[in-house]
OpenMM code with the backbone's topology and positions (N, CA, C; nanometers):
from openmm import Vec3, app, unit

residues = "ILE ILE LEU ILE HIS ASN PRO LEU SER ILE GLY MET LEU SER PHE GLN LEU SER PHE ILE SER VAL LEU GLY ILE ILE MET ILE LEU PRO PHE LEU PRO ILE THR ARG ILE ASN SER GLY LEU PHE LEU LYS ILE PHE ASN TYR LEU LEU SER SER VAL ILE LEU CYS SER TRP LEU PHE LEU VAL ASN LEU PRO LEU VAL SER TYR ILE ASN PRO TYR PHE THR LEU THR SER ILE VAL SER ASN THR ILE HIS VAL ALA PHE LEU GLY PHE PHE PHE LEU THR LEU SER ILE LEU THR LEU ALA LEU VAL ALA LEU SER TYR PRO ILE LEU TYR PHE PRO GLY GLU TYR TYR LEU PHE ALA ILE LEU ASN PHE LEU GLY LYS ILE TRP GLU TYR LEU ILE GLY TRP SER TYR SER TRP HIS LYS LEU LEU TRP TRP GLU PHE SER GLY ASN TRP GLY VAL ILE LYS SER PHE LEU TYR TRP GLY LEU LEU MET MET ILE TRP LEU ILE LEU LYS LYS ASN GLU SER HIS ILE LYS LYS VAL PHE ILE LYS SER TYR ASN PRO ASN SER ALA ASN SER".split()
positions = [
    Vec3(27.2316, 26.4689, 13.4363),
    Vec3(27.2267, 26.3044, 13.4641),
    Vec3(27.0991, 26.2999, 13.4952),
    Vec3(27.0031, 26.3489, 13.5602),
    Vec3(26.8914, 26.3386, 13.6268),
    Vec3(26.8339, 26.2872, 13.4685),
    Vec3(26.8368, 26.3664, 13.3835),
    Vec3(26.7265, 26.3283, 13.2625),
    Vec3(26.7567, 26.2185, 13.1737),
    Vec3(26.8800, 26.2016, 13.1895),
    Vec3(26.9428, 26.0368, 13.1280),
    Vec3(26.8909, 25.9546, 13.2293),
    Vec3(26.8795, 25.9540, 13.3034),
    Vec3(26.8321, 25.8468, 13.4456),
    Vec3(26.6736, 25.8299, 13.4053),
    Vec3(26.5811, 25.9636, 13.4052),
    Vec3(26.4709, 25.9343, 13.4505),
    Vec3(26.3899, 26.0748, 13.3296),
    Vec3(26.3955, 26.0405, 13.1970),
    Vec3(26.3834, 26.1694, 13.0986),
    Vec3(26.2259, 26.1879, 13.1328),
    Vec3(26.1526, 26.1496, 13.1630),
    Vec3(26.0106, 26.2319, 13.2845),
    Vec3(26.0319, 26.2965, 13.3936),
    Vec3(26.1600, 26.3203, 13.4169),
    Vec3(26.1090, 26.4081, 13.5683),
    Vec3(26.1346, 26.5325, 13.5058),
    Vec3(26.1458, 26.6104, 13.3767),
    Vec3(26.1357, 26.7456, 13.3539),
    Vec3(26.0165, 26.7743, 13.3993),
    Vec3(25.8792, 26.6989, 13.3549),
    Vec3(25.7437, 26.7243, 13.4092),
    Vec3(25.7402, 26.7457, 13.5108),
    Vec3(25.8700, 26.6721, 13.5849),
    Vec3(25.8081, 26.7203, 13.7828),
    Vec3(25.8134, 26.8468, 13.8273),
    Vec3(25.7241, 26.9108, 13.9055),
    Vec3(25.7241, 27.0076, 13.9075),
    Vec3(25.8363, 27.0454, 14.0693),
    Vec3(25.8715, 26.9340, 14.1041),
    Vec3(26.0100, 26.9304, 14.1890),
    Vec3(26.1186, 27.0020, 14.1034),
    Vec3(26.1235, 26.8858, 13.9988),
    Vec3(26.2546, 26.9206, 13.9422),
    Vec3(26.2734, 27.0693, 13.8723),
    Vec3(26.1653, 27.1194, 13.8495),
    Vec3(26.1668, 27.2515, 13.7804),
    Vec3(26.1929, 27.3657, 13.8828),
    Vec3(26.0945, 27.3429, 13.9543),
    Vec3(26.1574, 27.4223, 14.0963),
    Vec3(26.2831, 27.4590, 14.1340),
    Vec3(26.3590, 27.3077, 14.1360),
    Vec3(26.5102, 27.2968, 14.1944),
    Vec3(26.5885, 27.3568, 14.0843),
    Vec3(26.5773, 27.3338, 13.9687),
    Vec3(26.6560, 27.3704, 13.8818),
    Vec3(26.6199, 27.5424, 13.8246),
    Vec3(26.5097, 27.5792, 13.8353),
    Vec3(26.4698, 27.7262, 13.8328),
    Vec3(26.5374, 27.8324, 13.9140),
    Vec3(26.5303, 27.7503, 14.0193),
    Vec3(26.6010, 27.8148, 14.1621),
    Vec3(26.7105, 27.8491, 14.1607),
    Vec3(26.7737, 27.6967, 14.1137),
    Vec3(26.9520, 27.6894, 14.0953),
    Vec3(27.0191, 27.8045, 14.0357),
    Vec3(26.9267, 27.7971, 13.8984),
    Vec3(26.9316, 27.8925, 13.8393),
    Vec3(26.9248, 28.0826, 13.8638),
    Vec3(26.8406, 28.0874, 13.9642),
    Vec3(26.8269, 28.2099, 13.9456),
    Vec3(26.9172, 28.2321, 14.0645),
    Vec3(26.9599, 28.1338, 14.1702),
    Vec3(27.0573, 28.1582, 14.2706),
    Vec3(27.2116, 28.2042, 14.1703),
    Vec3(27.2397, 28.1881, 14.1022),
    Vec3(27.3502, 28.1629, 14.0158),
    Vec3(27.3455, 28.2715, 13.9068),
    Vec3(27.2380, 28.3639, 13.8664),
    Vec3(27.1882, 28.4789, 13.8216),
    Vec3(27.1950, 28.6366, 13.9443),
    Vec3(27.1720, 28.5530, 14.0639),
    Vec3(27.1917, 28.6722, 14.1556),
    Vec3(27.3053, 28.6882, 14.2318),
    Vec3(27.3523, 28.5924, 14.2501),
    Vec3(27.5126, 28.5855, 14.3208),
    Vec3(27.6196, 28.6750, 14.2634),
    Vec3(27.6316, 28.7330, 14.1446),
    Vec3(27.7183, 28.8400, 14.1885),
    Vec3(27.6623, 28.9977, 14.2512),
    Vec3(27.5323, 29.0061, 14.2530),
    Vec3(27.4809, 29.1189, 14.2719),
    Vec3(27.4683, 29.1265, 14.4456),
    Vec3(27.4947, 29.0315, 14.4904),
    Vec3(27.5031, 29.0039, 14.6581),
    Vec3(27.6178, 29.0794, 14.7154),
    Vec3(27.6135, 29.1883, 14.8284),
    Vec3(27.7073, 29.1892, 14.9065),
    Vec3(27.8277, 29.1121, 14.9555),
    Vec3(27.9603, 29.1827, 14.9354),
    Vec3(28.0598, 29.1225, 14.9689),
    Vec3(28.0933, 29.1387, 15.0928),
    Vec3(28.1001, 29.0177, 15.1937),
    Vec3(28.1760, 29.0786, 15.3061),
    Vec3(28.3522, 29.0623, 15.3521),
    Vec3(28.3860, 29.1448, 15.3994),
    Vec3(28.5404, 29.1186, 15.3843),
    Vec3(28.5993, 29.0599, 15.5671),
    Vec3(28.6735, 28.9921, 15.5339),
    Vec3(28.7335, 28.9032, 15.6538),
    Vec3(28.7403, 28.9814, 15.7846),
    Vec3(28.7963, 29.1363, 15.7339),
    Vec3(28.8226, 29.2415, 15.8155),
    Vec3(28.7196, 29.3011, 15.8665),
    Vec3(28.5737, 29.2837, 15.7804),
    Vec3(28.4558, 29.3261, 15.8539),
    Vec3(28.3930, 29.3613, 15.9798),
    Vec3(28.3651, 29.4417, 16.0272),
    Vec3(28.3154, 29.4299, 16.1702),
    Vec3(28.1686, 29.3414, 16.1987),
    Vec3(28.1263, 29.2823, 16.2948),
    Vec3(28.0688, 29.1739, 16.3184),
    Vec3(27.8761, 29.2668, 16.3003),
    Vec3(27.8849, 29.3640, 16.3178),
    Vec3(27.7539, 29.4622, 16.2557),
    Vec3(27.7750, 29.4357, 16.1097),
    Vec3(27.8575, 29.4958, 16.0396),
    Vec3(27.8163, 29.4896, 15.8931),
    Vec3(27.8304, 29.3148, 15.8349),
    Vec3(27.9221, 29.2327, 15.8838),
    Vec3(27.8589, 29.0834, 15.8491),
    Vec3(27.7024, 29.0518, 15.8474),
    Vec3(27.6621, 29.0828, 15.9801),
    Vec3(27.5348, 29.0454, 16.0264),
    Vec3(27.4674, 29.0957, 15.9261),
    Vec3(27.4722, 29.2708, 15.9073),
    Vec3(27.3750, 29.3264, 15.7987),
    Vec3(27.4047, 29.2811, 15.6499),
    Vec3(27.5172, 29.2641, 15.6599),
    Vec3(27.5201, 29.1874, 15.4510),
    Vec3(27.4507, 29.0419, 15.4690),
    Vec3(27.4655, 28.9876, 15.5622),
    Vec3(27.4165, 28.8544, 15.5451),
    Vec3(27.2509, 28.8678, 15.5452),
    Vec3(27.2205, 28.9413, 15.6458),
    Vec3(27.0558, 28.9814, 15.6046),
    Vec3(27.0213, 29.0552, 15.5024),
    Vec3(27.1001, 29.1292, 15.4282),
    Vec3(27.0504, 29.1753, 15.3253),
    Vec3(27.0351, 29.0872, 15.2101),
    Vec3(27.2107, 28.9880, 15.1814),
    Vec3(27.1694, 28.9206, 15.0707),
    Vec3(27.0660, 28.7895, 15.1159),
    Vec3(27.0051, 28.7952, 15.2279),
    Vec3(26.8982, 28.7040, 15.2583),
    Vec3(26.7856, 28.7159, 15.1822),
    Vec3(26.7633, 28.8638, 15.1846),
    Vec3(26.6246, 28.9490, 15.1801),
    Vec3(26.6688, 28.9672, 15.0160),
    Vec3(26.7762, 28.9881, 14.9825),
    Vec3(26.7741, 28.9697, 14.7560),
    Vec3(26.7509, 28.8362, 14.7297),
    Vec3(26.8088, 28.7531, 14.8292),
    Vec3(26.7837, 28.6526, 14.7453),
    Vec3(26.6700, 28.5657, 14.7719),
    Vec3(26.6065, 28.5936, 14.8745),
    Vec3(26.4683, 28.5120, 14.8759),
    Vec3(26.3906, 28.6049, 14.8191),
    Vec3(26.3941, 28.7559, 14.7564),
    Vec3(26.2616, 28.8174, 14.6951),
    Vec3(26.3634, 28.7322, 14.5553),
    Vec3(26.4711, 28.7700, 14.4924),
    Vec3(26.4501, 28.7155, 14.3737),
    Vec3(26.4178, 28.5697, 14.3418),
    Vec3(26.4247, 28.5029, 14.4355),
    Vec3(26.3800, 28.3572, 14.4144),
    Vec3(26.2113, 28.3640, 14.3987),
    Vec3(26.1301, 28.4320, 14.4820),
    Vec3(26.0584, 28.4751, 14.5211),
    Vec3(25.9707, 28.5088, 14.3645),
    Vec3(26.0382, 28.6025, 14.2957),
    Vec3(25.9858, 28.6419, 14.1421),
    Vec3(26.0298, 28.5107, 14.0651),
    Vec3(26.1432, 28.4610, 14.1014),
    Vec3(26.2001, 28.3705, 13.9771),
    Vec3(26.0721, 28.2108, 13.9774),
    Vec3(26.0546, 28.2073, 14.0949),
    Vec3(25.9222, 28.1052, 14.1114),
    Vec3(25.7765, 28.1231, 14.1070),
    Vec3(25.7822, 28.2740, 14.0787),
    Vec3(25.6055, 28.2934, 14.0985),
    Vec3(25.5344, 28.2419, 14.0026),
    Vec3(25.5311, 28.2161, 13.8539),
    Vec3(25.4911, 28.1231, 13.7769),
    Vec3(25.4547, 27.9663, 13.8364),
    Vec3(25.5705, 27.9090, 13.8481),
    Vec3(25.5405, 27.7980, 13.9362),
    Vec3(25.4630, 27.7516, 14.0531),
    Vec3(25.4971, 27.8468, 14.1407),
    Vec3(25.4436, 27.8365, 14.2837),
    Vec3(25.2951, 27.8898, 14.2486),
    Vec3(25.2548, 27.9623, 14.1647),
    Vec3(25.0989, 27.9697, 14.1347),
    Vec3(25.0334, 27.9108, 14.1110),
    Vec3(25.1293, 27.8008, 14.0066),
    Vec3(25.0641, 27.6909, 13.9610),
    Vec3(25.0047, 27.6281, 14.0815),
    Vec3(25.0875, 27.6018, 14.1530),
    Vec3(25.0579, 27.4699, 14.2823),
    Vec3(24.9224, 27.5551, 14.3729),
    Vec3(25.0152, 27.6552, 14.4197),
    Vec3(24.8932, 27.7128, 14.5268),
    Vec3(24.8474, 27.8951, 14.4592),
    Vec3(24.7477, 27.9345, 14.4155),
    Vec3(24.7068, 28.0264, 14.3955),
    Vec3(24.7147, 28.1684, 14.5270),
    Vec3(24.7392, 28.1527, 14.6312),
    Vec3(24.7546, 28.2494, 14.7029),
    Vec3(24.9163, 28.2694, 14.7489),
    Vec3(24.9772, 28.3998, 14.7069),
    Vec3(25.0906, 28.4178, 14.7791),
    Vec3(25.0998, 28.5348, 14.8802),
    Vec3(25.1568, 28.6079, 14.9542),
    Vec3(25.2174, 28.7187, 15.0004),
    Vec3(25.3420, 28.7502, 14.9998),
    Vec3(25.3756, 28.8665, 15.0298),
    Vec3(25.5107, 28.9318, 14.9790),
    Vec3(25.5612, 28.9058, 15.1568),
    Vec3(25.4789, 28.8958, 15.2484),
    Vec3(25.5436, 28.8545, 15.3667),
    Vec3(25.6171, 28.7599, 15.3939),
    Vec3(25.6135, 28.6406, 15.2257),
    Vec3(25.7035, 28.5032, 15.2364),
    Vec3(25.8423, 28.5484, 15.2316),
    Vec3(25.8812, 28.6781, 15.1642),
    Vec3(26.0230, 28.7274, 15.1798),
    Vec3(26.1259, 28.7304, 15.3478),
    Vec3(26.0486, 28.8076, 15.3965),
    Vec3(26.0613, 28.8025, 15.5394),
    Vec3(26.0196, 28.6846, 15.6063),
    Vec3(25.9453, 28.6187, 15.6035),
    Vec3(25.9517, 28.4569, 15.6673),
    Vec3(26.0602, 28.3719, 15.6127),
    Vec3(26.0820, 28.3769, 15.4841),
    Vec3(26.1873, 28.2851, 15.4582),
    Vec3(26.3315, 28.3308, 15.4939),
    Vec3(26.3534, 28.5078, 15.5229),
    Vec3(26.5142, 28.5133, 15.5872),
    Vec3(26.5139, 28.4255, 15.7251),
    Vec3(26.3962, 28.4493, 15.7904),
    Vec3(26.3853, 28.4381, 15.9169),
    Vec3(26.4327, 28.2776, 15.9431),
    Vec3(26.3593, 28.1865, 15.8599),
    Vec3(26.3876, 28.0475, 15.8339),
    Vec3(26.5221, 28.0308, 15.8202),
    Vec3(26.5515, 28.0961, 15.6594),
    Vec3(26.7001, 28.0368, 15.6367),
    Vec3(26.8244, 28.0650, 15.7677),
    Vec3(26.7571, 28.1537, 15.8260),
    Vec3(26.8816, 28.2752, 15.9217),
    Vec3(26.8849, 28.1080, 16.0617),
    Vec3(26.7437, 28.1019, 16.0942),
    Vec3(26.7429, 27.9747, 16.2061),
    Vec3(26.7559, 27.8794, 16.1700),
    Vec3(26.7819, 27.7896, 16.0631),
    Vec3(26.8206, 27.6690, 15.9790),
    Vec3(26.9514, 27.6803, 16.0055),
    Vec3(26.9949, 27.7928, 15.9582),
    Vec3(27.1626, 27.7877, 15.8734),
    Vec3(27.2844, 27.8349, 16.0095),
    Vec3(27.1999, 27.8824, 16.0873),
    Vec3(27.2931, 27.9147, 16.2231),
    Vec3(27.2423, 27.8495, 16.3265),
    Vec3(27.1618, 27.8308, 16.3398),
    Vec3(27.0938, 27.7140, 16.4661),
    Vec3(27.1015, 27.5448, 16.4456),
    Vec3(27.0240, 27.5367, 16.3834),
    Vec3(27.0291, 27.3786, 16.3878),
    Vec3(27.0691, 27.3547, 16.2612),
    Vec3(27.1120, 27.3861, 16.1734),
    Vec3(27.2234, 27.3318, 16.0807),
    Vec3(27.3757, 27.2991, 16.1556),
    Vec3(27.3911, 27.3964, 16.2513),
    Vec3(27.5116, 27.3839, 16.3148),
    Vec3(27.5236, 27.3060, 16.4320),
    Vec3(27.3938, 27.3231, 16.4902),
    Vec3(27.3898, 27.1933, 16.5935),
    Vec3(27.3484, 27.0774, 16.5486),
    Vec3(27.3158, 27.0569, 16.4544),
    Vec3(27.2853, 26.8965, 16.4168),
    Vec3(27.4440, 26.8295, 16.3661),
    Vec3(27.5039, 26.9369, 16.3057),
    Vec3(27.6728, 26.9102, 16.2444),
    Vec3(27.7327, 26.8418, 16.3996),
    Vec3(27.7426, 26.9733, 16.4544),
    Vec3(27.8041, 26.9252, 16.6370),
    Vec3(27.7261, 26.7983, 16.6904),
    Vec3(27.6297, 26.7721, 16.6607),
    Vec3(27.5591, 26.6601, 16.7405),
    Vec3(27.6087, 26.5123, 16.6882),
    Vec3(27.6217, 26.5544, 16.5543),
    Vec3(27.7214, 26.3963, 16.5076),
    Vec3(27.7984, 26.3790, 16.5278),
    Vec3(27.8880, 26.5026, 16.5013),
    Vec3(28.0095, 26.4877, 16.5547),
    Vec3(28.0280, 26.4743, 16.6948),
    Vec3(27.9295, 26.5021, 16.7684),
    Vec3(27.9851, 26.4574, 16.9263),
    Vec3(27.9445, 26.3060, 16.9374),
    Vec3(27.8109, 26.2793, 16.8574),
    Vec3(27.7889, 26.1090, 16.8716),
    Vec3(27.8733, 26.0431, 16.8168),
    Vec3(27.9506, 26.1045, 16.7353),
    Vec3(28.0433, 26.0212, 16.6879),
    Vec3(28.1636, 25.9258, 16.7961),
    Vec3(28.2129, 26.1021, 16.8216),
    Vec3(28.2973, 26.1070, 16.8975),
    Vec3(28.2997, 26.0579, 17.0671),
    Vec3(28.1885, 26.0979, 17.0873),
    Vec3(28.1302, 26.0696, 17.2309),
    Vec3(28.1848, 25.8938, 17.3017),
    Vec3(28.1302, 25.8359, 17.2215),
    Vec3(28.1321, 25.6755, 17.2383),
    Vec3(28.3262, 25.6459, 17.2883),
    Vec3(28.3703, 25.6274, 17.1334),
    Vec3(28.5151, 25.6090, 17.1543),
    Vec3(28.5889, 25.6847, 17.2457),
    Vec3(28.5615, 25.8249, 17.2560),
    Vec3(28.6722, 25.8723, 17.3305),
    Vec3(28.6106, 25.9096, 17.4674),
    Vec3(28.4830, 25.9108, 17.5263),
    Vec3(28.4512, 25.9176, 17.6440),
    Vec3(28.3684, 25.8047, 17.6951),
    Vec3(28.3327, 25.7359, 17.6108),
    Vec3(28.2967, 25.6083, 17.6911),
    Vec3(28.1552, 25.6458, 17.7232),
    Vec3(28.0779, 25.6992, 17.6524),
    Vec3(27.9560, 25.7705, 17.7021),
    Vec3(27.8593, 25.7929, 17.5731),
    Vec3(27.7937, 25.6937, 17.5940),
    Vec3(27.6920, 25.7275, 17.4773),
    Vec3(27.5717, 25.8261, 17.5041),
    Vec3(27.5917, 25.9430, 17.4706),
    Vec3(27.5139, 26.0478, 17.5057),
    Vec3(27.4288, 26.0952, 17.4123),
    Vec3(27.4107, 26.0071, 17.3070),
    Vec3(27.3120, 26.0587, 17.1640),
    Vec3(27.1484, 26.0936, 17.2076),
    Vec3(27.1510, 26.0382, 17.3295),
    Vec3(26.9834, 26.0670, 17.3918),
    Vec3(27.0009, 26.2291, 17.4168),
    Vec3(27.0972, 26.2668, 17.4868),
    Vec3(27.0791, 26.4418, 17.5370),
    Vec3(27.0977, 26.5184, 17.4074),
    Vec3(27.1973, 26.4870, 17.3367),
    Vec3(27.2594, 26.5557, 17.2035),
    Vec3(27.0907, 26.5526, 17.1018),
    Vec3(27.0503, 26.4456, 17.1066),
    Vec3(26.8945, 26.4170, 16.9768),
    Vec3(26.7713, 26.5103, 17.0742),
    Vec3(26.7914, 26.4881, 17.1802),
    Vec3(26.6700, 26.5651, 17.2638),
    Vec3(26.6733, 26.6925, 17.2420),
    Vec3(26.8147, 26.7631, 17.2127),
    Vec3(26.8261, 26.9000, 17.2020),
    Vec3(26.7771, 26.9397, 17.0608),
    Vec3(26.8236, 26.8484, 16.9747),
    Vec3(26.7771, 26.8482, 16.8196),
    Vec3(26.6035, 26.8574, 16.7838),
    Vec3(26.5507, 26.7969, 16.9083),
    Vec3(26.3832, 26.7342, 16.8825),
    Vec3(26.3728, 26.8955, 16.9304),
    Vec3(26.4152, 26.9483, 17.0580),
    Vec3(26.4074, 27.0651, 17.1077),
    Vec3(26.3563, 27.1581, 17.0048),
    Vec3(26.4743, 27.1889, 16.8883),
    Vec3(26.5270, 27.2763, 16.8008),
    Vec3(26.3932, 27.2693, 16.7147),
    Vec3(26.3843, 27.1528, 16.6603),
    Vec3(26.2960, 27.1105, 16.5673),
    Vec3(26.1327, 27.1320, 16.6018),
    Vec3(26.0994, 27.1235, 16.7464),
    Vec3(25.9696, 27.2028, 16.7792),
    Vec3(25.9824, 27.3330, 16.7514),
    Vec3(26.0793, 27.4144, 16.8143),
    Vec3(26.0701, 27.5750, 16.7886),
    Vec3(26.0912, 27.6224, 16.6536),
    Vec3(26.1248, 27.5229, 16.5373),
    Vec3(26.0896, 27.5293, 16.4077),
    Vec3(25.9709, 27.5230, 16.3670),
    Vec3(25.8883, 27.4150, 16.4211),
    Vec3(25.7747, 27.4251, 16.4013),
    Vec3(25.6978, 27.4758, 16.4492),
    Vec3(25.7074, 27.5736, 16.5470),
    Vec3(25.6317, 27.6706, 16.6219),
    Vec3(25.6756, 27.8038, 16.5406),
    Vec3(25.8039, 27.8116, 16.4691),
    Vec3(25.8192, 27.9642, 16.3706),
    Vec3(25.7244, 27.9059, 16.2839),
    Vec3(25.7145, 27.8008, 16.2166),
    Vec3(25.6552, 27.7924, 16.1030),
    Vec3(25.4979, 27.8104, 16.0905),
    Vec3(25.4301, 27.7562, 16.2387),
    Vec3(25.2882, 27.7985, 16.2586),
    Vec3(25.2377, 27.9383, 16.2487),
    Vec3(25.3788, 28.0271, 16.3352),
    Vec3(25.3333, 28.1368, 16.3560),
    Vec3(25.3858, 28.2370, 16.2087),
    Vec3(25.4392, 28.1931, 16.1162),
    Vec3(25.4697, 28.2701, 16.0098),
    Vec3(25.3152, 28.2466, 15.8952),
    Vec3(25.2693, 28.1548, 15.9221),
    Vec3(25.1748, 28.0748, 15.8836),
    Vec3(25.0724, 28.2130, 15.9129),
    Vec3(25.0667, 28.1873, 16.0402),
    Vec3(24.9304, 28.2583, 16.1046),
    Vec3(24.9116, 28.4224, 16.0670),
    Vec3(25.0359, 28.4505, 16.0305),
    Vec3(25.0582, 28.5793, 15.9932),
    Vec3(25.0499, 28.6132, 15.8047),
    Vec3(25.1025, 28.4865, 15.7421),
    Vec3(25.0777, 28.5167, 15.6325),
    Vec3(24.9184, 28.5363, 15.5833),
    Vec3(24.8258, 28.4316, 15.6358),
    Vec3(24.7119, 28.4812, 15.6537),
    Vec3(24.6380, 28.6058, 15.5784),
    Vec3(24.6847, 28.6509, 15.6928),
    Vec3(24.6299, 28.8174, 15.7358),
    Vec3(24.6343, 28.8863, 15.5488),
    Vec3(24.7628, 28.8898, 15.5025),
    Vec3(24.8054, 28.9472, 15.4029),
    Vec3(24.8361, 28.8669, 15.2252),
    Vec3(24.7484, 28.7718, 15.2424),
    Vec3(24.7499, 28.6890, 15.1369),
    Vec3(24.6587, 28.7350, 15.0561),
    Vec3(24.6807, 28.7160, 14.9202),
    Vec3(24.5861, 28.7833, 14.8109),
    Vec3(24.5913, 28.6582, 14.7068),
    Vec3(24.5145, 28.6552, 14.6155),
    Vec3(24.4583, 28.5152, 14.5578),
    Vec3(24.5532, 28.5675, 14.3732),
    Vec3(24.6188, 28.4857, 14.3495),
    Vec3(24.6189, 28.5231, 14.1740),
    Vec3(24.5295, 28.4143, 14.1032),
    Vec3(24.4810, 28.5088, 14.0641),
    Vec3(24.3275, 28.4400, 13.9840),
    Vec3(24.4069, 28.4059, 13.8322),
    Vec3(24.3613, 28.2922, 13.7974),
    Vec3(24.3934, 28.2462, 13.6372),
    Vec3(24.5256, 28.1693, 13.6337),
    Vec3(24.5247, 28.1172, 13.5354),
    Vec3(24.6784, 28.0005, 13.4804),
    Vec3(24.7764, 28.0727, 13.3961),
    Vec3(24.8992, 28.0813, 13.4642),
    Vec3(25.0103, 28.2237, 13.3505),
    Vec3(25.0506, 28.1034, 13.2543),
    Vec3(24.9806, 27.9807, 13.2134),
    Vec3(25.0355, 27.9405, 13.0942),
    Vec3(25.1592, 27.9422, 13.0522),
    Vec3(25.1983, 27.9040, 12.9598),
    Vec3(25.3840, 27.8827, 12.9096),
    Vec3(25.4021, 27.9725, 12.8325),
    Vec3(25.2638, 28.0672, 12.7710),
    Vec3(25.3384, 28.2073, 12.6880),
    Vec3(25.3647, 28.3188, 12.8154),
    Vec3(25.2259, 28.3045, 12.9208),
    Vec3(25.2687, 28.4602, 13.0191),
    Vec3(25.4020, 28.3909, 13.0898),
    Vec3(25.4412, 28.2576, 13.1370),
    Vec3(25.5336, 28.1961, 13.2159),
    Vec3(25.6138, 28.2906, 13.1412),
    Vec3(25.6604, 28.2412, 13.0082),
    Vec3(25.8105, 28.2657, 12.9693),
    Vec3(25.8082, 28.4125, 12.8709),
    Vec3(25.6975, 28.4838, 12.8841),
    Vec3(25.7211, 28.6541, 12.8784),
    Vec3(25.7656, 28.7378, 13.0091),
    Vec3(25.7181, 28.6438, 13.1359),
    Vec3(25.7477, 28.7164, 13.2741),
    Vec3(25.8747, 28.6805, 13.2719),
    Vec3(25.9255, 28.5646, 13.2592),
    Vec3(26.0799, 28.5399, 13.3071),
    Vec3(26.1393, 28.5959, 13.1903),
    Vec3(26.1253, 28.6646, 13.0634),
    Vec3(26.2037, 28.7057, 12.9346),
    Vec3(26.1854, 28.8677, 13.0266),
    Vec3(26.1005, 28.8725, 13.0698),
    Vec3(26.1095, 29.0429, 13.1394),
    Vec3(26.2175, 29.0338, 13.2624),
    Vec3(26.2070, 28.9268, 13.3416),
    Vec3(26.3266, 28.8991, 13.4647),
    Vec3(26.4353, 28.9052, 13.4438),
    Vec3(26.4585, 28.8040, 13.2841),
    Vec3(26.6216, 28.8224, 13.2676),
    Vec3(26.6576, 28.9731, 13.1830),
    Vec3(26.5342, 29.0228, 13.0857),
    Vec3(26.6002, 29.2143, 13.0772),
    Vec3(26.6605, 29.2813, 13.1858),
    Vec3(26.5925, 29.2894, 13.3233),
    Vec3(26.5809, 29.3321, 13.4561),
    Vec3(26.7504, 29.3136, 13.5044),
    Vec3(26.7318, 29.1556, 13.4882),
    Vec3(26.8838, 29.0658, 13.5234),
    Vec3(26.9595, 29.1583, 13.4476),
    Vec3(26.9328, 29.1247, 13.2835),
    Vec3(27.0689, 29.1919, 13.2346),
    Vec3(27.1355, 29.3795, 13.2400),
    Vec3(27.0055, 29.4574, 13.2693),
    Vec3(27.0357, 29.5699, 13.2625),
    Vec3(27.1528, 29.6019, 13.3862),
    Vec3(27.1049, 29.5039, 13.5207),
    Vec3(27.1792, 29.5393, 13.6185),
    Vec3(27.3069, 29.4624, 13.6084),
    Vec3(27.2988, 29.3631, 13.5148),
    Vec3(27.4251, 29.2816, 13.5102),
    Vec3(27.5394, 29.3797, 13.4057),
    Vec3(27.4740, 29.4524, 13.2945),
    Vec3(27.5601, 29.5770, 13.2473),
    Vec3(27.5970, 29.6765, 13.3356),
    Vec3(27.5132, 29.7113, 13.4334),
    Vec3(27.5391, 29.8188, 13.5276),
    Vec3(27.6154, 29.7703, 13.6795),
    Vec3(27.6618, 29.5833, 13.6579),
    Vec3(27.7201, 29.5502, 13.7810),
    Vec3(27.8521, 29.6095, 13.8549),
    Vec3(27.9046, 29.6980, 13.7415),
    Vec3(28.0607, 29.7564, 13.7935),
    Vec3(28.0250, 29.8769, 13.8959),
    Vec3(27.9001, 29.9593, 13.8596),
    Vec3(27.8855, 30.0761, 13.9179),
    Vec3(27.7694, 30.0399, 14.0345),
    Vec3(27.6704, 29.9484, 14.0669),
    Vec3(27.6371, 29.8708, 14.1141),
    Vec3(27.7776, 29.8508, 14.2592),
    Vec3(27.8477, 29.7616, 14.2295),
    Vec3(27.9435, 29.7306, 14.3022),
    Vec3(28.0450, 29.8513, 14.3659),
    Vec3(28.0620, 29.9159, 14.3174),
    Vec3(28.1358, 30.0759, 14.3495),
    Vec3(28.0477, 30.0903, 14.4607),
    Vec3(27.9068, 30.1489, 14.4296),
    Vec3(27.8048, 30.2073, 14.5560),
    Vec3(27.7931, 30.1575, 14.6439),
    Vec3(27.7858, 30.0237, 14.6237),
    Vec3(27.7736, 29.9135, 14.7206),
    Vec3(27.8795, 29.9440, 14.8430),
    Vec3(28.0184, 29.9225, 14.7915),
    Vec3(28.1060, 29.9158, 14.8357),
    Vec3(28.1385, 30.0327, 14.8937),
    Vec3(28.1241, 30.1261, 14.8556),
    Vec3(28.1543, 30.2529, 14.9079),
    Vec3(28.0947, 30.3086, 15.0150),
    Vec3(27.9137, 30.2781, 15.0090),
    Vec3(27.8509, 30.2776, 15.1329),
    Vec3(27.8243, 30.2001, 15.2491),
    Vec3(27.9217, 30.0803, 15.2164),
    Vec3(27.9298, 30.0217, 15.3433),
    Vec3(28.0780, 29.9510, 15.3922),
    Vec3(28.1409, 30.0348, 15.3103),
    Vec3(28.3153, 30.0157, 15.3688),
    Vec3(28.3139, 30.1429, 15.4539),
    Vec3(28.3743, 30.1203, 15.5876),
    Vec3(28.4185, 30.1810, 15.6652),
    Vec3(28.5363, 30.2601, 15.6217),
    Vec3(28.6229, 30.2092, 15.5531),
    Vec3(28.7779, 30.3150, 15.5207),
    Vec3(28.7346, 30.3590, 15.3775),
    Vec3(28.6320, 30.3710, 15.3203),
    Vec3(28.5791, 30.4355, 15.2184),
    Vec3(28.5576, 30.5821, 15.2573),
    Vec3(28.5544, 30.6427, 15.3661),
    Vec3(28.5351, 30.7808, 15.3902),
    Vec3(28.6405, 30.8711, 15.3769),
    Vec3(28.7562, 30.7875, 15.3950),
    Vec3(28.8887, 30.8581, 15.4089),
    Vec3(28.9313, 30.8746, 15.2600),
    Vec3(28.9133, 30.7711, 15.1499),
    Vec3(28.9631, 30.7918, 14.9934),
    Vec3(28.8868, 30.9157, 14.9135),
] * unit.nanometer
topology = app.Topology()
chain = topology.addChain("A")
for resn in residues:
    res = topology.addResidue(resn, chain)
    for name in ("N", "CA", "C"):
        topology.addAtom(name, app.Element.getBySymbol(name[0]), res)
């Protein structure tokens, strides 16, 4: 639909990054650990962090040719940094943003209290924390940067993505075995079977 509306958007880097990222998420989704409803809190947190690390690592690899075109400096610590940012935004910022919007919408009609100033102050505070987190992660990224010299070019990029596709196909072929190992190693009831 986007390309019908604006065919030239296929040349935009944001369009390419968005669609390659979505394709990468769809590809890696079957390999993420499954958390059952009756799992313990520790297992749920562990699976969430493991899923975030797997997803961030895969997206780092998938987007590497395009990102290196924009910025030739990259670091593997971005995987850890992205996991921290996703957890902060997903658990705290997004949750409190939705809660703030709901409270603002309900505060005046129900309580006759226009309390959006205080609620938006909380969001502003969380925004400042995230700004600090970005600065902090940038400062330790600089220590471990390396420069990728040279242009990937179209042929190298497609060869690289072909290699990733071969790795993905091998994983896909062994998906049932991977899931068996994953479920046995993280299922507390598997010791009895």
